[in-house]
VOPAGU-2260 file (C-alpha; in pm, 1 decimal, decimal comma):
REM VOPAGU-2260
SITE   aa  ch    i         X         Y         Z
SITE  MET   A    0    2554,2   -4119,2    -940,3
SITE  LYS   A    1    2160,4   -4023,1    -985,4
SITE  LEU   A    2    1990,1   -3982,0    -675,4
SITE  LYS   A    3    1580,1   -3900,7    -658,6
SITE  HIS   A    4    1481,6   -3574,8    -528,5
SITE  ASN   A    5    1148,7   -3450,4    -427,1
SITE  LYS   A    6    1175,5   -3095,7    -420,8
SITE  LYS   A    7     847,7   -3032,1    -312,1
SITE  ARG   A    8    1002,2   -3160,0      23,2
SITE  ASN   A    9    1299,7   -2927,4     -18,2
SITE  SER   A   10    1250,5   -2590,0     231,4
SITE  ALA   A   11    1522,5   -2423,9      82,6
SITE  PHE   A   12    1411,6   -2452,5    -291,0
SITE  ILE   A   13    1063,6   -2362,7    -205,6
SITE  TYR   A   14    1184,7   -2072,2     -16,3
SITE  GLU   A   15    1407,8   -1908,5    -311,0
SITE  ALA   A   16    1118,4   -2016,1    -539,5
SITE  LEU   A   17     866,7   -1807,9    -335,7
SITE  THR   A   18    1117,1   -1477,5    -324,8
SITE  ARG   A   19    1128,6   -1544,1    -708,5
SITE  CYS   A   20     753,1   -1570,2    -721,1
SITE  LEU   A   21     734,8   -1237,3    -526,4
SITE  THR   A   22     968,7   -1049,1    -756,7
SITE  GLU   A   23     788,1   -1151,3   -1060,8
SITE  SER   A   24     436,5   -1068,2    -924,9
SITE  VAL   A   25     549,7    -719,1    -840,8
SITE  VAL   A   26     740,8    -662,0   -1182,9
SITE  LYS   A   27     413,5    -760,4   -1358,3
SITE  LYS   A   28     183,3    -574,9   -1115,2
SITE  GLU   A   29      12,1    -915,1    -981,5
SITE  TYR   A   30     -73,7    -769,3    -655,8
SITE  ASP   A   31    -307,6   -1036,8    -573,8
SITE  ARG   A   32     -55,7   -1292,3    -605,9
SITE  LYS   A   33     187,2   -1100,9    -446,4
SITE  ALA   A   34     -17,1   -1086,3     -96,1
SITE  LYS   A   35     -81,3   -1475,7    -149,5
SITE  THR   A   36     331,7   -1515,4    -181,0
SITE  ILE   A   37     374,2   -1310,0     116,5
SITE  ALA   A   38      96,0   -1453,7     318,3
SITE  ILE   A   39     301,9   -1803,6     253,9
SITE  LEU   A   40     628,8   -1662,8     391,2
SITE  LYS   A   41     490,9   -1497,8     640,3
SITE  GLU   A   42     314,6   -1785,0     769,1
SITE  PHE   A   43     585,0   -2072,0     720,1
SITE  PHE   A   44     927,4   -1903,9     730,3
SITE  HIS   A   45     863,8   -1659,6    1038,1
SITE  ASP   A   46    1151,3   -1589,0    1267,6
SITE  GLY   A   47    1181,7   -1909,7    1551,5
SITE  SER   A   48     940,8   -2133,0    1280,5
SITE  ILE   A   49    1046,3   -2488,3    1194,6
SITE  LEU   A   50    1124,0   -2439,9     832,6
SITE  ARG   A   51    1306,6   -2115,5     913,0
SITE  LYS   A   52    1533,9   -2317,2    1112,0
SITE  GLU   A   53    1575,4   -2575,8     861,2
SITE  ILE   A   54    1673,1   -2357,9     581,3
SITE  ASP   A   55    1946,7   -2146,6     799,0
SITE  LEU   A   56    2129,3   -2490,6     822,5
SITE  TYR   A   57    2090,0   -2509,0     436,9
SITE  ASN   A   58    2213,5   -2114,5     395,1
SITE  SER   A   59    2497,3   -2154,1     627,1
SITE  LEU   A   60    2633,8   -2456,2     425,2
SITE  MET   A   61    2609,5   -2250,6     109,4
SITE  GLU   A   62    2739,6   -1904,0     220,1
SITE  THR   A   63    3064,3   -2017,1     435,3
SITE  HIS   A   64    3366,0   -2042,1     210,7
SITE  GLY   A   65    3741,6   -2031,7     278,4
SITE  LEU   A   66    3757,2   -2289,7     537,3
SITE  ASP   A   67    4037,9   -2540,7     547,1
SITE  ILE   A   68    3965,7   -2882,9     480,7
SITE  PRO   A   69    3966,7   -3023,7     842,4
SITE  LEU   A   70    3731,4   -2701,4     981,1
SITE  ALA   A   71    3463,7   -2757,6     659,5
SITE  GLU   A   72    3433,7   -3136,9     764,9
SITE  ARG   A   73    3408,8   -3102,5    1111,8
SITE  PHE   A   74    3117,2   -2791,6     963,7
SITE  ILE   A   75    2934,5   -3034,4     778,7
SITE  PHE   A   76    2929,9   -3267,2    1069,3
SITE  GLU   A   77    2795,7   -3053,8    1285,7
SITE  SER   A   78    2528,8   -2910,4    1079,2
SITE  LYS   A   79    2441,5   -3269,5    1000,9
SITE  LYS   A   80    2392,5   -3311,1    1384,3
SITE  ASP   A   81    2206,0   -2990,8    1421,1
SITE  TYR   A   82    1973,4   -3114,0    1184,1
SITE  ASN   A   83    1891,8   -3424,0    1336,0
SITE  ASP   A   84    1816,9   -3243,4    1631,4
SITE  LEU   A   85    1526,8   -3039,1    1493,4
SITE  ASN   A   86    1194,1   -3220,1    1491,1
SITE  LEU   A   87    1181,3   -3416,9    1171,7
SITE  GLU   A   88     826,0   -3488,9    1207,3
SITE  GLU   A   89     721,5   -3150,4    1250,4
SITE  ILE   A   90     890,0   -3050,0     943,0
SITE  PHE   A   91     697,4   -3330,5     728,7
SITE  ASN   A   92     397,5   -3211,7     847,7
SITE  THR   A   93     465,1   -2814,5     807,0
SITE  GLN   A   94     561,7   -2885,2     441,3
SITE  SER   A   95     249,5   -3075,3     373,8
SITE  SER   A   96      57,9   -2799,9     531,5
SITE  MET   A   97     240,3   -2529,8     282,7
SITE  ILE   A   98     220,9   -2770,1     -24,4
SITE  LYS   A   99    -115,9   -2785,4       4,8
SITE  LYS   A  100    -145,4   -2383,0      42,8
SITE  ILE   A  101      99,0   -2333,6    -232,7
SITE  ASN   A  102    -109,4   -2572,0    -492,5
SITE  LYS   A  103    -434,6   -2384,3    -367,2
SITE  ASP   A  104    -309,4   -2027,5    -402,0
SITE  LEU   A  105     -11,7   -1990,4    -642,1
SITE  GLY   A  106    -104,4   -2344,5    -856,7
SITE  LYS   A  107     104,9   -2652,5    -939,1
SITE  ASP   A  108     271,7   -2536,1   -1173,1
SITE  PHE   A  109     470,4   -2313,0    -907,0
SITE  PHE   A  110     705,9   -2599,1    -846,4
SITE  SER   A  111     842,5   -2573,4   -1182,9
SITE  VAL   A  112    1007,6   -2284,3   -1143,3
SITE  PHE   A  113    1391,6   -2215,4   -1201,3
SITE  THR   A  114    1631,3   -2147,4    -945,7
SITE  PRO   A  115    2006,4   -2142,9   -1013,1
SITE  ASN   A  116    2082,8   -2312,6    -666,3
SITE  TYR   A  117    1829,4   -2617,0    -697,9
SITE  LYS   A  118    2131,1   -2862,7    -795,0
SITE  THR   A  119    2317,7   -2758,1    -437,3
SITE  TYR   A  120    1999,7   -2763,4    -210,7
SITE  ALA   A  121    1921,0   -3098,5    -362,1
SITE  ASN   A  122    2263,6   -3237,8    -264,9
SITE  ILE   A  123    2255,0   -3070,5      82,7
SITE  SER   A  124    1927,8   -3234,1     125,3
SITE  HIS   A  125    2070,0   -3556,9      58,3
SITE  ILE   A  126    2340,5   -3497,1     281,6
SITE  PHE   A  127    2119,9   -3452,7     547,3
SITE  ASN   A  128    1859,1   -3731,5     456,8
SITE  LYS   A  129    1971,0   -4030,4     663,6
SITE  LYS   A  130    1817,2   -4282,6     404,1
SITE  THR   A  131    2087,8   -4161,6     144,5
SITE  ASP   A  132    2331,1   -4468,0     112,7
SITE  ALA   A  133    2688,9   -4437,2     244,2
SITE  LYS   A  134    2872,0   -4409,6     -79,4
SITE  SER   A  135    2641,1   -4132,0    -245,1
SITE  ARG   A  136    2656,2   -3926,6      69,6
SITE  VAL   A  137    3035,0   -3937,5      85,0
SITE  ILE   A  138    3063,4   -3812,8    -275,3
SITE  LEU   A  139    2854,4   -3537,5    -211,9
SITE  GLU   A  140    3007,8   -3429,4     132,0
SITE  ARG   A  141    3328,9   -3405,6     -51,4
SITE  LYS   A  142    3174,5   -3174,5    -330,4
SITE  LEU   A  143    3012,2   -2964,5     -46,7
SITE  VAL   A  144    3408,8   -2978,1     128,4
SITE  ASN   A  145    3521,5   -2844,3    -195,6
SITE  SER   A  146    3285,6   -2589,2    -192,8
SITE  LEU   A  147    3345,5   -2466,9     152,4
SITE  ILE   A  148    3711,7   -2435,6     124,1
SITE  SER   A  149    3695,0   -2226,5    -199,2
SITE  ARG   A  150    3700,8   -1854,3    -217,2
SITE  ILE   A  151    3420,2   -1658,3    -320,5
SITE  GLU   A  152    3623,7   -1515,7    -636,7
SITE  GLU   A  153    3721,0   -1857,0    -746,2
SITE  ARG   A  154    3355,2   -1953,5    -751,3
SITE  GLN   A  155    3262,1   -1630,6    -977,8
SITE  GLU   A  156    3388,3   -1837,0   -1288,3
SITE  ASP   A  157    3184,9   -1805,8   -1616,5
SITE  PRO   A  158    2945,7   -1527,5   -1495,7
SITE  VAL   A  159    2646,4   -1468,5   -1706,7
SITE  GLN   A  160    2697,9   -1237,7   -1965,0
SITE  HIS   A  161    2451,9    -972,1   -2006,0
SITE  LEU   A  162    2282,3    -991,1   -2388,5
SITE  ASP   A  163    2020,8    -758,3   -2503,4
SITE  ALA   A  164    1787,7    -826,9   -2790,7
SITE  LEU   A  165    1988,4    -716,9   -3077,6
SITE  THR   A  166    2276,1    -928,6   -2940,3
SITE  TYR   A  167    2125,8   -1219,6   -2905,6
SITE  LYS   A  168    1910,7   -1219,4   -3266,2
SITE  THR   A  169    2246,6   -1152,4   -3423,2
SITE  TYR   A  170    2424,4   -1463,2   -3222,6
SITE  VAL   A  171    2130,6   -1689,5   -3326,1
SITE  LYS   A  172    2181,7   -1597,3   -3690,4
SITE  LYS   A  173    2555,8   -1627,2   -3727,0
SITE  PHE   A  174    2509,7   -1968,9   -3508,4
SITE  ASN   A  175    2253,7   -2101,4   -3784,2
SITE  GLU   A  176    2529,1   -1978,3   -4040,3
SITE  LYS   A  177    2811,2   -2162,7   -3885,1
SITE  TYR   A  178    2653,3   -2496,5   -3789,7
SITE  GLU   A  179    2399,7   -2534,1   -4035,3
SITE  ASP   A  180    2484,7   -2839,7   -4177,2
SITE  GLY   A  181    2705,9   -2981,8   -3865,2
SITE  LEU   A  182    2441,7   -2979,2   -3574,1
SITE  LEU   A  183    2108,2   -3163,1   -3562,8
SITE  GLU   A  184    1803,0   -2940,8   -3472,0
SITE  GLU   A  185    1764,6   -3060,1   -3108,0
SITE  GLN   A  186    2138,3   -2970,3   -3041,1
SITE  LYS   A  187    2089,7   -2584,8   -3217,7
SITE  LEU   A  188    1778,6   -2538,4   -3034,6
SITE  ARG   A  189    1912,9   -2655,7   -2670,7
SITE  ALA   A  190    2213,0   -2375,6   -2756,5
SITE  VAL   A  191    1976,7   -2116,4   -2839,0
SITE  ILE   A  192    1773,5   -2197,9   -2525,8
SITE  LYS   A  193    2042,4   -2188,2   -2314,0
SITE  LYS   A  194    2158,7   -1828,6   -2438,3
SITE  GLY   A  195    1780,0   -1737,3   -2419,3
SITE  ILE   A  196    1790,2   -1825,9   -2008,1
SITE  ALA   A  197    2079,3   -1631,1   -2008,0
SITE  ILE   A  198    1947,9   -1303,5   -2108,7
SITE  ILE   A  199    1586,4   -1371,9   -1906,4
SITE  LEU   A  200    1806,5   -1434,7   -1592,9
SITE  GLU   A  201    1993,4   -1100,2   -1631,9
SITE  LYS   A  202    1678,4    -907,0   -1676,8
SITE  ARG   A  203    1520,6   -1071,3   -1374,0
SITE  LYS   A  204    1811,5    -966,5   -1154,4
SITE  LYS   A  205    1832,1    -594,5   -1308,6
SITE  TYR   A  206    1456,1    -622,0   -1235,4
SITE  ALA   A  207    1478,9    -753,7    -879,5
SITE  GLN   A  208    1766,4    -489,0    -812,1
SITE  GLN   A  209    1565,5    -212,4    -929,5
SITE  LEU   A  210    1273,8    -288,5    -749,7
SITE  GLN   A  211    1455,2    -320,1    -404,3
SITE  GLU   A  212    1648,3      15,2    -480,3
SITE  GLU   A  213    1275,0     181,3    -570,0
SITE  GLN   A  214    1137,2      35,2    -224,5
SITE  GLN   A  215    1399,5     184,4     -41,8
SITE  VAL   A  216    1362,9     524,8    -195,9
SITE  ARG   A  217    1009,4     512,1    -139,5
SITE  THR   A  218    1019,5     446,2     240,0
SITE  VAL   A  219    1258,7     731,2     273,2
SITE  VAL   A  220    1051,9     983,5      69,6
SITE  ARG   A  221     747,9     861,8     285,9
SITE  HIS   A  222     946,8     884,8     616,1
SITE  MET   A  223    1077,4    1261,2     544,4
SITE  ILE   A  224     721,8    1349,1     401,0
SITE  LYS   A  225     596,8    1292,7     731,7
SITE  GLU   A  226     831,2    1440,6     942,3
SITE  ALA   A  227     804,3    1743,1     718,6
SITE  LYS   A  228     440,5    1748,5     779,8
SITE  LYS   A  229     498,9    1735,8    1166,9
SITE  ALA   A  230     755,5    2016,2    1140,8
SITE  ASN   A  231     488,9    2256,5     946,0
SITE  ILE   A  232     219,2    2227,3    1228,3
SITE  LYS   A  233     258,5    2530,8    1426,4
SITE  LEU   A  234      18,9    2624,2    1683,2
SITE  HIS   A  235    -183,5    2907,7    1740,3
SITE  LYS   A  236    -383,6    3110,6    2042,7
SITE  SER   A  237    -692,2    3002,8    1896,4
SITE  THR   A  238    -847,8    2644,4    1879,0
SITE  GLY   A  239   -1014,6    2703,4    1564,9
SITE  MET   A  240    -667,5    2817,0    1416,0
SITE  ASN   A  241    -511,1    2491,0    1522,1
SITE  ALA   A  242    -822,9    2303,3    1368,8
SITE  LEU   A  243    -755,3    2504,7    1029,8
SITE  GLU   A  244    -363,6    2440,0    1075,0
SITE  ILE   A  245    -447,5    2090,6    1099,5
SITE  LEU   A  246    -664,0    2079,6     793,7
SITE  VAL   A  247    -412,4    2258,0     568,1
SITE  THR   A  248     -85,0    2099,4     651,5
SITE  SER   A  249    -179,6    1770,3     768,3
SITE  THR   A  250    -420,9    1664,4     497,2
SITE  ASN   A  251    -468,6    1617,1     118,6
SITE  PHE   A  252    -753,8    1888,8     176,3
SITE  LEU   A  253    -527,9    2144,1     -25,4
SITE  ASP   A  254    -410,0    1859,5    -273,0
SITE  ALA   A  255    -748,7    1797,9    -366,0
SITE  ILE   A  256    -877,6    2126,1    -457,0
SITE  LYS   A  257    -569,0    2240,9    -636,0
SITE  GLY   A  258    -534,6    1931,6    -835,5
SITE  GLU   A  259    -913,3    1943,4    -968,2
SITE  TYR   A  260    -868,3    2366,3   -1035,1
SITE  ALA   A  261    -536,2    2314,2   -1231,6
SITE  LYS   A  262    -662,3    2101,6   -1450,9
SITE  LEU   A  263    -918,2    2326,5   -1611,8
SITE  THR   A  264    -721,7    2520,4   -1843,5
SITE  THR   A  265    -933,8    2551,4   -2180,9
SITE  ASP   A  266   -1094,9    2867,6   -2046,6
SITE  ALA   A  267   -1071,9    3098,5   -1717,0
SITE  SER   A  268   -1482,8    3020,9   -1693,6
SITE  GLN   A  269   -1424,5    2697,5   -1601,8
SITE  ARG   A  270   -1184,4    2788,6   -1310,0
SITE  GLU   A  271   -1405,2    3104,3   -1231,3
SITE  SER   A  272   -1705,2    2834,4   -1158,2
SITE  PHE   A  273   -1476,4    2599,2   -1022,6
SITE  LYS   A  274   -1399,9    2850,8    -720,5
SITE  GLN   A  275   -1792,3    2995,3    -718,9
SITE  HIS   A  276   -1912,7    2630,7    -649,8
SITE  ILE   A  277   -1632,1    2530,3    -401,6
SITE  MET   A  278   -1670,9    2869,4    -214,2
SITE  ASN   A  279   -2065,4    2842,9    -263,2
SITE  ALA   A  280   -2043,8    2482,6     -88,8
SITE  ILE   A  281   -1807,7    2606,5     216,0
SITE  GLU   A  282   -2053,2    2843,9     289,8
SITE  ASN   A  283   -2317,3    2598,8     301,9
SITE  MET   A  284   -2167,6    2370,2     468,6
SITE  PHE   A  285   -2119,5    2582,3     769,5
SITE  ALA   A  286   -2466,4    2698,9     754,6
SITE  ARG   A  287   -2614,3    2353,7     774,8
SITE  ASP   A  288   -2341,7    2264,9    1060,7
SITE  GLU   A  289   -2481,0    2568,5    1252,5
SITE  LEU   A  290   -2852,0    2492,1    1179,1
SITE  ASN   A  291   -2762,0    2114,4    1287,2
SITE  ARG   A  292   -2664,0    2261,1    1619,0
SITE  GLU   A  293   -3013,1    2441,6    1673,7
SITE  PRO   A  294   -3244,0    2166,4    1772,3
SITE  ASP   A  295   -3001,7    2047,2    2047,8
SITE  GLU   A  296   -3078,3    2370,7    2219,6
SITE  GLU   A  297   -3446,3    2365,1    2194,0
SITE  GLU   A  298   -3468,8    2004,9    2282,5
SITE  GLN   A  299   -3289,6    2121,3    2611,3
SITE  GLU   A  300   -3529,6    2385,3    2648,6
SITE  GLN   A  301   -3866,5    2206,4    2565,0
SITE  GLU   A  302   -3727,9    1941,4    2821,9
SITE  ALA   A  303   -3657,6    2169,7    3093,7
SITE  ALA   A  304   -4006,0    2322,2    3095,2
SITE  LYS   A  305   -4173,0    2014,2    3095,8
SITE  PRO   A  306   -4360,5    1979,2    3450,9
SITE  GLU   A  307   -4276,0    1702,9    3655,9
SITE  SER   A  308   -4610,7    1536,0    3704,8
SITE  ASN   A  309   -4567,6    1434,7    3300,6
SITE  LEU   A  310   -4310,6    1224,9    3400,5
SITE  ALA   A  311   -4556,9    1017,3    3640,5
SITE  VAL   A  312   -4754,7     738,8    3477,6
SITE  ALA   A  313   -5047,2     580,5    3664,3
SITE  ALA   A  314   -5071,7     211,7    3702,6
SITE  GLY   A  315   -5407,0     181,7    3611,0
SITE  ASP   A  316   -5409,5     361,6    3281,8
SITE  ASP   A  317   -5166,9     159,7    3059,7
SITE  LEU   A  318   -5410,6     186,4    2746,7
SITE  GLU   A  319   -5462,4     530,2    2784,2
SITE  GLN   A  320   -5066,5     561,0    2838,5
SITE  GLU   A  321   -4996,8     378,8    2538,4
SITE  ASP   A  322   -5220,9     570,3    2323,6
SITE  ASP   A  323   -5070,5     907,0    2443,5
SITE  ILE   A  324   -4708,6     743,9    2374,3
SITE  GLY   A  325   -4841,7     682,4    2013,4
SITE  VAL   A  326   -4976,0    1035,3    1985,2
SITE  GLN   A  327   -4638,2    1190,5    2091,7
SITE  ILE   A  328   -4413,8     947,6    1830,0
SITE  ALA   A  329   -4686,2    1053,8    1545,8
SITE  GLU   A  330   -4631,4    1416,2    1644,3
SITE  ALA   A  331   -4249,0    1371,9    1695,9
SITE  LEU   A  332   -4257,3    1227,7    1327,3
SITE  ALA   A  333   -4445,1    1524,2    1177,3
SITE  ASN   A  334   -4227,9    1771,3    1335,0
SITE  LEU   A  335   -3906,4    1566,6    1211,1
SITE  LYS   A  336   -4071,6    1576,6     844,5
SITE  GLU   A  337   -4172,3    1950,6     906,3
SITE  GLN   A  338   -3828,2    2068,1    1003,0
SITE  THR   A  339   -3647,6    1850,1     704,2
SITE  GLU   A  340   -3858,0    1999,3     455,7
SITE  THR   A  341   -3799,9    2355,7     610,4
SITE  ARG   A  342   -3455,5    2292,8     556,4
SITE  ASP   A  343   -3463,0    2140,0     216,4
SITE  GLU   A  344   -3656,6    2531,8     141,5
SITE  ARG   A  345   -3380,9    2679,4     284,3
SITE  GLY   A  346   -3166,2    2540,2     -12,7
SITE  ILE   A  347   -2870,9    2432,1     282,0
SITE  SER   A  348   -2668,1    2120,5     148,4
SITE  SER   A  349   -2333,1    2015,7     112,9
SITE  PHE   A  350   -2267,7    2120,4    -260,8
SITE  ALA   A  351   -2510,2    2270,0    -507,5
SITE  VAL   A  352   -2478,3    2317,5    -859,4
SITE  MET   A  353   -2520,9    2671,4   -1024,1
SITE  SER   A  354   -2649,9    2647,6   -1344,5
SITE  GLU   A  355   -2559,6    2956,2   -1495,5
SITE  LEU   A  356   -2202,1    2886,6   -1434,0
SITE  ASP   A  357   -1953,4    2662,8   -1655,2
SITE  ARG   A  358   -2070,6    2309,4   -1631,8
SITE  THR   A  359   -1720,9    2139,9   -1637,5
SITE  GLY   A  360   -1618,0    2362,0   -1373,4
SITE  ALA   A  361   -1878,6    2243,9   -1149,3
SITE  ILE   A  362   -1806,7    1913,9   -1239,0
SITE  ALA   A  363   -1443,4    1912,3   -1100,1
SITE  ALA   A  364   -1522,9    2109,8    -803,4
SITE  LYS   A  365   -1789,4    1851,1    -704,3
SITE  ARG   A  366   -1483,6    1570,2    -738,5
SITE  ALA   A  367   -1289,5    1801,3    -537,5
SITE  TRP   A  368   -1581,0    1867,5    -272,6
SITE  ASN   A  369   -1647,4    1476,7    -254,2
SITE  ILE   A  370   -1296,4    1441,1    -108,9
SITE  VAL   A  371   -1280,8    1744,3     116,8
SITE  ASP   A  372   -1626,6    1782,1     247,6
SITE  GLU   A  373   -1545,9    1500,0     520,7
SITE  LEU   A  374   -1201,0    1683,5     607,7
SITE  ILE   A  375   -1387,4    2002,2     727,2
SITE  ARG   A  376   -1679,3    1822,3     888,1
SITE  THR   A  377   -1416,1    1621,8    1102,2
SITE  GLU   A  378   -1238,2    1959,8    1214,3
SITE  LEU   A  379   -1580,5    2115,6    1294,7
SITE  SER   A  380   -1710,9    1810,9    1460,5
SITE  GLY   A  381   -1434,8    1897,6    1724,4
SITE  LEU   A  382   -1536,6    2259,2    1784,3
SITE  PRO   A  383   -1836,2    2324,7    2015,8
SITE  ASN   A  384   -1736,4    2656,2    2095,5
SITE  GLU   A  385   -1893,6    2890,1    1906,5
SITE  GLU   A  386   -1581,2    3132,9    1912,8
SITE  ASP   A  387   -1347,5    2874,2    1763,5
SITE  ARG   A  388   -1607,5    2767,8    1495,1
SITE  GLN   A  389   -1640,0    3110,8    1391,4
SITE  THR   A  390   -1262,7    3186,2    1382,0
SITE  PHE   A  391   -1213,6    2860,1    1168,0
SITE  LYS   A  392   -1465,9    2970,7     886,1
SITE  GLN   A  393   -1348,4    3335,2     870,1
SITE  TYR   A  394    -997,6    3222,6     819,6
SITE  LEU   A  395   -1072,0    2933,7     581,8
SITE  LEU   A  396   -1259,0    3186,4     345,0
SITE  TRP   A  397    -983,1    3430,2     375,9
SITE  ASN   A  398    -705,1    3162,6     274,6
SITE  PHE   A  399    -934,0    3114,5     -29,8
SITE  GLU   A  400   -1065,4    3456,6     -92,3
SITE  GLY   A  401    -747,5    3660,2       8,9
SITE  LYS   A  402    -788,6    3993,0     254,1
SITE  GLU   A  403    -604,3    4330,3     318,2
SITE  ASP   A  404    -341,5    4326,4     592,5
SITE  PRO   A  405    -535,0    4568,9     874,3
SITE  GLN   A  406    -145,1    4665,0     942,1
SITE  THR   A  407      -5,3    4735,0     638,9
SITE  GLY   A  408    -311,5    4778,3     407,3
SITE  GLU   A  409    -132,7    4514,6     161,4
SITE  TRP   A  410    -333,4    4276,0     -39,1
SITE  LEU   A  411    -274,2    3882,6      70,0
SITE  PRO   A  412    -382,0    3692,0    -215,1
SITE  GLY   A  413    -585,2    3357,4    -138,3
SITE  TYR   A  414    -508,1    3019,8    -264,7
SITE  PHE   A  415    -716,8    3097,4    -586,4
SITE  GLU   A  416    -532,3    3391,2    -672,1
SITE  GLN   A  417    -217,8    3196,3    -659,0
SITE  TRP   A  418    -302,8    2887,2    -814,0
SITE  GLU   A  419    -440,6    3130,0   -1129,4
SITE  GLU   A  420    -117,6    3299,9   -1125,1
SITE  GLU   A  421      65,4    2987,2   -1182,3
SITE  ILE   A  422    -140,0    2874,7   -1438,3
SITE  SER   A  423    -168,7    3171,2   -1650,9
SITE  GLY   A  424     110,5    3404,8   -1522,9
SITE  ILE   A  425     -92,4    3703,4   -1466,0
SITE  PRO   A  426    -242,4    3764,9   -1089,5
SITE  ASP   A  427    -632,3    3908,8   -1076,3
SITE  ARG   A  428    -495,1    4181,8    -925,7
SITE  ALA   A  429    -220,1    4433,4   -1014,8
C-alpha cells in the first residue's frame, strides 16, 4: 500500500521539526535562527490556535497505550469526529501562512529534516483525511489499534544503541572485512549510513537533555540570585545611606570595579594607578554634580529680582521688542559659553587621565568607569537634599578608602585593601 503524503500539510510533523530546529540552533549557538523558530512556534502553535488543536489530536493518538480493542476503536472514531469538527479551511489557510513564513525565515530545506515519528504522523494524517480510500483507511486504523492496545514496554524493542566514534570506526572496519566480496557497494553504504544515523540521533538526544537540564539550573540560579539581592538590602536612617546600599548590593557597581582591578596582576603600580583614577573620578563626579546644581539657584534669584514692568510689552513696540529678545538671546549664549569654558578650566569631568600614573591601570579604570558612571549618577539624581548627598558621598569614599572605627579605634579596610589582600595575600596595613 503506497499512499502519497504531503509533509508540508502535516502540522504534527512541522511542529516536531520546529522543536528539533530550535534544539539544534541552541546547541550550535545560531541565535538568529533560534529567535525565528520561537517566533513561528508562538505565532502558529500557541494555546487555543487551530493548529494546536489539530496536533493535540495527533498527540493523543500517539501517546495513548494499554487500551482494549473496543476502546481503542472507539477512541479512533471519536478522534476522527473531533478532527472533522475543526474548521478544515482555517487549518489549510493557517498552514499556508506558516509554510510561507518557514520558507522565508528558515529556508526550504527545513522540510527535509529527519523526524523518527514521521511515518506515524503520515498514517494518522491519512486516517483523518476523508479522501483516503476505504481499504487504505481500514488497514491504517488497524495498525493504529495495535499501537493503542500495546503497552509502553512492549513498544521499546530495538532501542537505539549508543555508539561513540571509536566503536563506529571499528564496526565499519569489521563490516568491510566480513562482507567485502559479498555485498554491493550500495548495500554496504546503506548499512554504514544506518549506523551513522544511530550515532547522530543518540548525540542529539544527549544534547537536548543537557540543554534542558542546564536551562532549568539557570532559571533556579537566577531566581536565587534575585531573592538573595532582595534579602541583602537593609534600610538605614539616612536616605543617602539607602541610596548607597542599593548602589552596592543591587547593581553590578562593585563587580565592574573589582573585575577590572583583579585583572591587574603584573605590577602593583597598575593597581595603584587604577585606584587613584577611580577615586579621582568619583571626587570629580561629586564636584560636577554640585556645580550643575548651582545655576538653578542663581536663575531663581535672578528671576525673583526682575521687576514686574519688564514682563509687560507695549503693543506698538513689536520691532523694538524683537530686537531686545535678540540681544537677550545673544547675551544668554555668551553667558552659557563663558560658564562652560569656566567649568572646563576648573578641570571638572567624569574621568581624567593622570599621565604620571601607570597607563595600563588608567585604561582598566576607564573601562570600569564607563559602566559605573551612570549607576552613581542615577542614585545622585534622586538625592535633592544636600545632607543626603553628603552622606552618600562620604560613605562611598570611606567604603573604598577605609576608615577608623570612631568607637574602637580599629581600622576598617576599604574595598581596595580587601581586594589587594585577595590578590597578593598581604594587606597594605599591618
